[in-house]
N, C-alpha and C positions, 0 to 999 in steps of 0.2 A: 503355525502361521508366521510368516516372515514379517519383520519390521519394515516399515516404509522408510526409505532413505530420504533425508531432508531435501535433496535436489528435486524430488518429485512433487513438492509443493512450491509452485512458481508464483511470483508476484510481479506483475507488469504495471508500470505507472504511465499514465498518459502525460507526455511531455509537451503536447501541443498547447499553444496559447489559449486562454479561455475564450470561448466563442468560435474557435476554429471549426470548420466544416468537418474535418476528418481527425480522428484520434491518431496520435503517434505514440505507440507503446514501446517502452524499453524495459527489458527485464532487470529487476533489481537483483544484486547478488555478487557482481564482480567486486573483489576486494573485501566483501563482507564475510565475516566468520559466523555472524548470527543476524537474523532478522526475525524478531518475535513481535507479534501483535499483542500488546498489553490490553487487557479488557477493562480494568478499573471499574468493577461493578458498583452500583449504588445499592448498598445493603442496609436494611433497617432491621434491627433486632429489638424485640420487646419481650420482657419477662412478666408473666402474670403472677397473681398472688398464690397460685398453686405451685410455683417454682418452675413452670414450663416456659420454654423460650420459643417464640415464633420468629421465623426468618422470612423476610420479603426482599427478593432481589428484583428491582424494578427497571433497571436499565444498565447499559454498558457505555462507557466512554472509551472507545478504542483509539489507540495511537501506536505508532511504531517509529523507532529511531533508525535512520540510515547513517551509520557512522562506522568507518570512514566512507566518504564518497570522494574519490579522486576525480577531479575535473578532466574530461577528455574533449579536446577541441573538436568542433564540428559535430558533436552529438546533440540531439534535440534536448535531452535532459540538462546538459551543461548550459545550453543557450537559455533554457527556461529559468534555471536557478540563477544564472548571472543577471538576467533581466529583473528578477526579484530583488537582487542585491543592488543593482545600479539604479533601479527605479523606486526603491523603497516601497514596493508594492504591498497592498493590504487588501482585506476583505475579499470580494469575489475575484479579484485579480490573482488570488492564490488558489482558486478552485481547480480541481482536477478530478481524476478518478483512478482507482486501483483495481486491477482484475486479479483475483486469486484463482489459479488454475490447478486442478487436481490431475496431474500428469499420470498418476497410477491408475486412473479410472477411465480407460477407453480401449477400444478394440486394437489389436496389434496392427501396426502399419497406419493407424489413423493419425491425422494431424489436428483434429478438433477434439477438445477435452471439455468436461464439465467445468463450469467456472461461475464465479459470482463477481459482478462489477459493483463497486461501492464508491459513492461520491466521497471526496476527501479534499482537504486543504493542505498545502505544502508550507511548512514553516522553516525557513532557513535559520539555523541556530547559530552559525558562525561561518567565517571563511578565512582562508589563509593557510595555516598549517606549518609543518616543519619541512626539513630538507627532502622528505620522501615525495613531495609533490603538492600541488595546489589542491586544497581540500575544501569542500562545501558540505559539511554535514547538515542534514535536515531531518525534520520530524514530519510524519504523515499523520494528520488528524482525520479520522474517519467520521462521517456524519450519521451513518446508520441507514442512509437511503441506498437500498440494494436492488439489484436486478439479477435473476438467475439466467443462465444461458450456456453458451459454449464459446470457446476461444480457440481459434486456429493459430497454432504456434508458428506456422510457416508464413502466413499472410499477416499475422498479428491483427486479426479482426475479431471483435466480439459480436456475437449474434444473440440477441435476447430470445428467451423462450416465448412462444406465442400463447 
């Protein structure tokens, strides 16, 4: 069985302003050597008087770091991140969603792939950078509110399962 190359797990972030009628998805990955979703499980361990240990995993607090992110003028994601910086935005003004697309799992020639859309918040962690360019690294905090469906990589439209 062949290993799945990393490029076949795609992550698209909605760069539209909160409350916008239509989503504007941009694929994460340019300039990134790594994008890993950290699960940070809530783990409770208890040892009884028999010496046995029980383990209870009750939830996950998912997050992912996008670093570096080099600002590119006239992209929706840059506009959204710069608005967060300029406006000191907080709370629901940071709300977005991320679509995780399984590009390995569709018929040949298809443009729609199985996907999961999850609500998330964007936290800009810093801005500026060095001589390589204007950088705006950010962290994506997932909420756990998920919808299964398909994502068309040509039109960049998510369709929820019925």
